[in-house]
N, C-alpha and C positions, 0 to 999 in steps of 0.2 A: 458201372463202377470201374474207375481207372486204377490199375495196380501200379504202385510205385516200385521202381527197380531197387533191389536191396543189394548192399555191399557190406563187406566186413572191414572194419578199421584194423589195420595191421598193428596198431599200437596197443589198444585195449581189447581187441578181439570181439567187439560188440557189433552185431548186425543191425544196420539202420538204413534208411533211405539214402540213396546216393546223392540226393540234393543237400544233405546235411554234412557231406564229407568233401575233402579236398582230394583231387586226383594228382598222383605223382607218376612220372614217366621216365624212361631211360633215354639219355641223349648221348651222342658220341663224345668221347673224351679220351685222353691218352694218359697213361696206358690203360686205365679202367674206364668203363662207361660211367656216366654221371647221372645222379638222380635229380630231376628238376620238377618244379611245381607246374602243373598244367591248369591254369585258371579258367581257360575257355572250355576245357574238357574235350578238345578236338584234336589233340596231338596224335600222330600216327603211332600205332603199336600198343603193346601191353601196358596197362596201367595198374596202379595199386592205390589204395585209399587210406586216409587217416582223418580223424576228426580235426577241426581247426583249433586245436589246443596244444600248448607247449608240452603238456604231459604226454599226450598220445604220440606226438612227433618224437619226443625224447625216448619214449619206450620203444618205438619202432627202430630207432637207431641203435639203442643199447642191445636189443634182442637180435640185431642183424636181420630184421624182418625184410628189409628192402632186397638184400642179396638172395634171401630164400624165396621171396615172391617172384623176383625176376629170373631166378635160376641161373645167376651169373655173379661173378665178382664185380662189385660196384663200388664207386667212390661216393660214400654218403657223408663225407666230412663237412660239406657245405649245406646240408639239409637244414640244420638249425638256423644258420645264417639266412638262408632263403626264406624260411618260415618267419623269422623276425622281420625281414624286409616286407613280407606280405602283410604282417600285422601292422607295421608302421604305415604302409600305404592305405590300409583299411581305416586306420585311425585318422589319417590326414583327410581322407575323403569324407568321413563323418563330420570332422570339424569344419570343413569347407562349406557345409550347409547342404550336402547331398543327403537328404533324409525324406522319409515319407511324410506327406502333408495330409492331415486328416480333414482340413478345411473347417475345423471347429473353432479356430481362433477368430474372435470378433472384437 
């Protein structure tokens, strides 16, 4: 039996499989560190997690959950914009025909 790693969404505080969440990391910025989306899940350092929904990302920003999680003053002003760009990229890839083929079309 394979056990899935669990993480907590910092927006809604729900514990779920990390495969269902997006990872956010700190990157260097001036004067504050900047929160960035880590789509590959391989960026160095401490990460935090949200569901891939506007609601959870918005809640995390409003509650200042990124600063609390990273234990640092952070610039999270671009988080919503970065998430919107992620959603746009996801929608574009789905429209371009990248989808699962069941092979049942005849």
